[in-house]
N, C-alpha and C positions, 0 to 999 in steps of 0.2 A: 810437877803438874802444873798444867795450864790453866789459866783462868778464863772462863767464857765471857765472862763481863769486864774484860780490860779496855780501857779508854784509850784513847789516841787516833792516831792516823796510821795507816799502812804506808809502806814505800809506794805503792800503785797508786795508792789516792793522792798522795803530793805529787807523784811524776804527772799524773792526768791535770791537776790543778794547775801547779808550773804550766804546763802545756796549753791550756787555757787562757791563761794570764799571758802570755808571751805571744798567742794568735791574736788578741784583743790590743797589746801594746802595737803591733805591728800594723795593725790595721789603722789605729788611730793618730802613726806618725805622719802619712802624708796630709792630714787635717792640719797639724801642726807648720809642716813647712808651708802650706797653702796660708796661714793666718799670717805668717813673718812677711811674705812674700805681696799681701795684699798691704799689710802696714808699711813696707816699705814703697810700695805703691802710692800711696798716701800721702807718705813725706815727700817723694817725689813730685807729687802734683803740687802738693803746699810750697815747694821749693821753687818751682818753675813760676807759678802764680804771682809768689813773691818779689821774683826777680824782674818777672816780665809788668809789674805794677810797678817798680821801681824806674825802669827805664819808658814809659809811657810817661810817668809823672816828671821827668827829667826831660821829654821830649818839650811835654806841655809847658814847662818854664821858658826853654829856650824860644819855644813858639812865639810866648808872650814877650820873648824879649828881656827877661827879667836878670840875665845873666849873659856875660859875654862869652862867645863860643866860636872854635874854628869852624869854618864854613864848611870845610871838608868834610867836617864830621854829619852834616844835615839836620844839626841838633839832636843829633844822639849822642850817648858817653862813648868817650873815647875806648874805656874800659871798664869791669866791674869793681876795680877797685877803685874809680871816678865815684862809682855810688854809694861808696862806704865812706870815703872823703868829703863828699858835698861839694856844695858852691854857695860861693857867696852872692846873695842877693841884694838890693836895696830895698829899703822897707818905703814905702808910700804912705803921705798923708792922705787925710779924707778927700782931697782935691786932685789924689793921683800924683801930686808933686813928690819929685823924691825927696828924702828928709835927709839924706846923706849919712843915716846910721845905714850897717851892714850887718846884714845877720847868717849864719852858714846854714845850707839847707840840706841834709843828710837822707838817703832815700833807702841806704839798709845800714843796720847795725855792723852786720857782718856779712861776708858770703856766704850762702848755708852749703853744707856738704852734701853731695849727690850720694846719696842712699842705696843708687846701684852700684858705684863703682869703688864708695869709700873713699873718696878723693873730693878735694875741693876744685877739680880741673874739670869746667864743664865746657861743653862746646859752643861755640860762638859764630852768630852772621852779622855781617854787615849788611847796611840798607843795600850797597851796591853788587850785594853776592847774589849769586844765582839761588834759590832756594833750597835746591837737593846737593848743592857743594858742600862738601865736608872741612873745608879749609874755608879758615877765617881769613878774609883779606886786610884786617887789623884798621880796617879806616874809622870803623864807631863798632857799637854792641846794637843792632837792632833785633835779635833774637838770641836766645838761650835752649840749650838741649843738652840733654846727657849724652854720652860717649858708650853707653853701655847697649852692644849689640843684643840684647837678651829679648824676648819677647814676652808681651804683658799677661796676664791671666784672660783679659779679653782677645788675646791674638795678634794685637799691634807691635811693633816695634817701640819702645820705649824712646829711641832717640826720634820716633815720630810725633811724640806728645807734644 
């Protein structure tokens, strides 16, 4: 004999509930992917800013003639690795005279990883290169960009950032 007050779910109720949960999960998936892409874009912008500020700081010291550099580099760093190694500059006393003491100025702790390509292989431009050139002339590092061919959430290409 069957009890009319039996508790529990029927198979149909379970299938309907699981179907609704699956549809909601599938609807939320694109938002998760977009959040990951947005986070990678923030990391890319931060890495590019950090490296470009390091190049600018190197160039400023070179323009102030704080260290010896090869004239062919136009005062820009020869490679990204040189920003990590740094340069030796002579300390000046209060009168602006050289004190004979040298210190190493480093511009980056390490070369950041490109979050779009998951590598440390950045695209580089020399001061002498054309702005639209994809081949580095290897004279110096004037600019840095990602080698990712993908588009950003705003519709621009990452390599143009």
